[in-house]
Backbone as a printed PyTorch tensor [residue, N CA C, xyz], in Angstrom:
tensor([[[  5.1430,  -4.0440,   3.7500],
         [  5.2340,  -3.9790,   2.3020],
         [  4.9750,  -2.5610,   1.7900]],

        [[  4.1730,  -1.7940,   2.5140],
         [  3.8480,  -0.4440,   2.0660],
         [  5.1030,   0.4180,   2.0080]],

        [[  5.9680,   0.2840,   2.9900],
         [  7.1890,   1.0870,   2.9840],
         [  8.0870,   0.7380,   1.8010]],

        [[  8.1230,  -0.5240,   1.4330],
         [  8.9230,  -0.9270,   0.2750],
         [  8.3360,  -0.3550,  -1.0170]],

        [[  7.0250,  -0.4060,  -1.1270],
         [  6.3850,   0.1590,  -2.3200],
         [  6.6320,   1.6600,  -2.4120]],

        [[  6.6330,   2.3320,  -1.2750],
         [  6.8980,   3.7710,  -1.2760],
         [  8.3110,   4.0560,  -1.7840]],

        [[  9.2650,   3.2410,  -1.3880],
         [ 10.6330,   3.4060,  -1.8760],
         [ 10.7380,   3.1120,  -3.3650]],

        [[ 10.0650,   2.0650,  -3.8180],
         [ 10.0690,   1.7370,  -5.2420],
         [  9.4970,   2.9000,  -6.0440]],

        [[  8.4240,   3.4810,  -5.5510],
         [  7.8030,   4.6150,  -6.2360],
         [  8.7790,   5.7830,  -6.3500]],

        [[  9.5350,   6.0200,  -5.3110],
         [ 10.4950,   7.1280,  -5.3470],
         [ 11.6640,   6.8530,  -6.2950]],

        [[ 12.0760,   5.5920,  -6.3910],
         [ 13.1780,   5.2550,  -7.2900],
         [ 12.7380,   5.1560,  -8.7490]],

        [[ 11.4740,   4.7670,  -8.9640],
         [ 10.9890,   4.6220, -10.3370],
         [  9.5390,   5.1000, -10.4290]],

        [[  9.3310,   6.4070, -10.5900],
         [  7.9780,   6.9660, -10.6510],
         [  7.1260,   6.3920, -11.7870]],

        [[  7.7520,   5.7990, -12.7920],
         [  6.9890,   5.2030, -13.8900],
         [  6.1530,   4.0120, -13.4180]],

        [[  6.4890,   3.4700, -12.2580],
         [  5.7270,   2.3410, -11.7120],
         [  4.4850,   2.7840, -10.9280]],

        [[  4.1830,   4.0640, -10.9410],
         [  3.0350,   4.5910, -10.1870],
         [  1.7300,   3.8500, -10.4860]],

        [[  1.3890,   3.5730, -11.7500],
         [  0.1230,   2.8610, -11.9940],
         [  0.0760,   1.4700, -11.3610]],

        [[  1.1800,   0.7510, -11.4040],
         [  1.2340,  -0.5870, -10.8120],
         [  1.1360,  -0.4980,  -9.2950]],

        [[  1.8650,   0.4200,  -8.7160],
         [  1.8530,   0.5890,  -7.2650],
         [  0.4780,   1.0380,  -6.7910]],

        [[ -0.1530,   1.9220,  -7.5410],
         [ -1.5020,   2.3690,  -7.1960],
         [ -2.4790,   1.2020,  -7.2190]],

        [[ -2.3690,   0.3630,  -8.2220],
         [ -3.2300,  -0.8170,  -8.3060],
         [ -3.0210,  -1.7430,  -7.1170]],

        [[ -1.7710,  -1.9390,  -6.7340],
         [ -1.4770,  -2.8000,  -5.5880],
         [ -2.0250,  -2.2020,  -4.2930]],

        [[ -1.8900,  -0.9060,  -4.1370],
         [ -2.3990,  -0.2410,  -2.9280],
         [ -3.9170,  -0.3340,  -2.8650]],

        [[ -4.5670,  -0.1280,  -3.9960],
         [ -6.0310,  -0.2220,  -4.0210],
         [ -6.5040,  -1.6370,  -3.6960]],

        [[ -5.7960,  -2.6330,  -4.2210],
         [ -6.1620,  -4.0190,  -3.9120],
         [ -5.9350,  -4.3360,  -2.4420]],

        [[ -4.9050,  -3.7650,  -1.8530],
         [ -4.6320,  -4.0050,  -0.4290],
         [ -5.7690,  -3.4870,   0.4360]],

        [[ -6.3550,  -2.3620,   0.0410],
         [ -7.4680,  -1.8030,   0.8130],
         [ -8.7140,  -2.6840,   0.7460]],

        [[ -8.8450,  -3.4510,  -0.3290],
         [-10.0260,  -4.2980,  -0.5200],
         [ -9.8090,  -5.7370,  -0.0670]],

        [[ -8.5940,  -6.0890,   0.3030],
         [ -8.2660,  -7.4700,   0.6440],
         [ -8.9560,  -7.9170,   1.9230]],

        [[ -9.4560,  -9.1710,   1.9170],
         [-10.0160,  -9.7160,   3.1540],
         [ -8.9080,  -9.8300,   4.2000]],

        [[ -9.2360,  -9.5510,   5.4230],
         [ -8.2520,  -9.6040,   6.4880],
         [ -7.3170,  -8.4090,   6.4840]],

        [[ -7.6900,  -7.3800,   5.7650],
         [ -6.8970,  -6.1560,   5.6560],
         [ -6.6680,  -5.5730,   7.0520]],

        [[ -5.4510,  -5.1830,   7.3350],
         [ -5.1000,  -4.6460,   8.6470],
         [ -5.2830,  -3.1360,   8.6510]],

        [[ -6.1720,  -2.6590,   9.4930],
         [ -6.5070,  -1.2440,   9.5150],
         [ -5.3630,  -0.3440,   9.9680]],

        [[ -4.4120,  -0.8830,  10.6890],
         [ -3.3190,  -0.0280,  11.1400],
         [ -2.4160,   0.4120,   9.9900]],

        [[ -2.4770,  -0.2710,   8.8510],
         [ -1.6910,   0.1050,   7.6690],
         [ -2.4340,   1.0910,   6.7780]],

        [[ -3.6790,   1.3550,   7.0960],
         [ -4.5300,   2.1730,   6.2410],
         [ -3.9460,   3.5570,   5.9860]],

        [[ -3.3960,   4.1990,   6.9870],
         [ -2.8300,   5.5350,   6.8160],
         [ -1.7010,   5.4860,   5.7940]],

        [[ -0.7890,   4.5420,   5.9590],
         [  0.3500,   4.4330,   5.0530],
         [ -0.0940,   4.1160,   3.6280]],

        [[ -1.0830,   3.2720,   3.4810],
         [ -1.5610,   2.9270,   2.1350],
         [ -2.1660,   4.1470,   1.4570]],

        [[ -2.9450,   4.9220,   2.1920],
         [ -3.5280,   6.1230,   1.5910],
         [ -2.4580,   7.1570,   1.2450]],

        [[ -1.4270,   7.2660,   2.0750],
         [ -0.3150,   8.1650,   1.7420],
         [  0.3850,   7.7020,   0.4650]],

        [[  0.6040,   6.4050,   0.3490],
         [  1.2150,   5.8490,  -0.8470],
         [  0.3530,   6.1240,  -2.0730]],

        [[ -0.9560,   5.9410,  -1.9230],
         [ -1.8740,   6.2320,  -3.0310],
         [ -1.7770,   7.6960,  -3.4360]],

        [[ -1.7280,   8.5870,  -2.4550],
         [ -1.6100,  10.0090,  -2.7580],
         [ -0.3370,  10.3270,  -3.5090]],

        [[  0.7620,   9.7250,  -3.0910],
         [  2.0340,   9.9470,  -3.7800],
         [  1.9900,   9.4060,  -5.2110]],

        [[  1.3770,   8.2410,  -5.3870],
         [  1.2730,   7.6590,  -6.7350],
         [  0.4090,   8.5360,  -7.6360]],

        [[ -0.7290,   8.9690,  -7.1200],
         [ -1.5890,   9.8620,  -7.9090],
         [ -0.8530,  11.1550,  -8.2560]],

        [[ -0.1470,  11.7020,  -7.3010],
         [  0.5960,  12.9430,  -7.5490],
         [  1.6480,  12.7230,  -8.6390]],

        [[  2.3180,  11.5860,  -8.6000],
         [  3.3090,  11.2560,  -9.6170],
         [  2.7090,  11.1360, -11.0030]],

        [[  1.4290,  10.7920, -11.0570],
         [  0.7190,  10.6900, -12.3270],
         [  0.1160,  12.0270, -12.7510]],

        [[  0.3110,  13.0520, -11.9260],
         [ -0.2460,  14.3670, -12.2390],
         [ -1.7240,  14.4920, -11.9340]],

        [[ -2.2380,  13.6050, -11.1150],
         [ -3.6670,  13.5980, -10.7730],
         [ -3.8390,  14.1870,  -9.3730]],

        [[ -3.7330,  15.5060,  -9.3080],
         [ -3.7140,  16.2190,  -8.0310],
         [ -5.0210,  16.0810,  -7.2390]],

        [[ -6.1510,  16.0450,  -7.9120],
         [ -7.4360,  15.9120,  -7.2100],
         [ -7.5100,  14.5780,  -6.4850]],

        [[ -7.1510,  13.4980,  -7.1830],
         [ -7.1640,  12.1760,  -6.5660],
         [ -6.1220,  12.0850,  -5.4520]],

        [[ -4.9790,  12.7340,  -5.6520],
         [ -3.9380,  12.7490,  -4.6140],
         [ -4.4690,  13.4290,  -3.3560]],

        [[ -5.1130,  14.5670,  -3.5200],
         [ -5.6650,  15.2850,  -2.3660],
         [ -6.7140,  14.4390,  -1.6510]],

        [[ -7.5440,  13.7320,  -2.4250],
         [ -8.5460,  12.8450,  -1.8200],
         [ -7.8810,  11.7350,  -1.0170]],

        [[ -6.8130,  11.1500,  -1.5560],
         [ -6.1090,  10.0790,  -0.8470],
         [ -5.4750,  10.6040,   0.4340]],

        [[ -4.9060,  11.8000,   0.3820],
         [ -4.3160,  12.3880,   1.5860],
         [ -5.3940,  12.6790,   2.6340]],

        [[ -6.5740,  13.0970,   2.1950],
         [ -7.6840,  13.3110,   3.1330],
         [ -8.1060,  11.9850,   3.7700]],

        [[ -8.1200,  10.9190,   2.9690],
         [ -8.4360,   9.5900,   3.5190],
         [ -7.4030,   9.1900,   4.5740]],

        [[ -6.1430,   9.5080,   4.3280],
         [ -5.0940,   9.2160,   5.3120],
         [ -5.3520,   9.9690,   6.6110]],

        [[ -5.7470,  11.2290,   6.5020],
         [ -6.0420,  12.0190,   7.7100],
         [ -7.2320,  11.4330,   8.4640]],

        [[ -8.2730,  11.0340,   7.7340],
         [ -9.4400,  10.4270,   8.3920],
         [ -9.0600,   9.1110,   9.0690]],

        [[ -8.2500,   8.3180,   8.4010],
         [ -7.8260,   7.0370,   8.9790],
         [ -6.9730,   7.2600,  10.2260]],

        [[ -6.1360,   8.2710,  10.1830],
         [ -5.2990,   8.5750,  11.3410],
         [ -6.1660,   9.0340,  12.5160]],

        [[ -7.1370,   9.8820,  12.2330],
         [ -8.0360,  10.3500,  13.2870],
         [ -8.8380,   9.1930,  13.8670]],

        [[ -9.3100,   8.2900,  13.0240],
         [-10.0850,   7.1440,  13.4880],
         [ -9.2200,   6.2040,  14.3170]],

        [[ -7.9880,   6.0330,  13.9040],
         [ -7.0700,   5.1520,  14.6240],
         [ -6.7600,   5.6750,  16.0210]],

        [[ -6.6650,   6.9760,  16.1470],
         [ -6.3160,   7.5490,  17.4530],
         [ -7.4890,   7.5450,  18.4180]],

        [[ -8.7080,   7.3270,  17.9140],
         [ -9.8560,   7.3040,  18.7980],
         [-10.3080,   5.8830,  19.1500]],

        [[ -9.7440,   4.8790,  18.4850],
         [-10.1110,   3.4840,  18.7510],
         [ -9.3280,   2.9830,  19.9480]],

        [[-10.0550,   2.3860,  20.8930],
         [ -9.4030,   1.8130,  22.0670],
         [ -8.9570,   0.3980,  21.7210]],

        [[ -7.6830,   0.1150,  21.9920],
         [ -7.1720,  -1.2330,  21.7030],
         [ -6.9730,  -2.0080,  22.9600]]])
């Protein structure tokens, strides 16, 4: 679903607040799948950037980097 939301955001940037809300709720959802965490944070960063909120966008991108680093160190 994250990839679809990313495409929707690119086609209609006015939906950034709705998409951001959905991404934030996905991070808090019970049973949340950690392997999607990087993509969700990237989506959040893009949504924040579309809203002109560069500080929040940078924070979301940093969260994506941390999630990616954590994912690569977890043994499955």
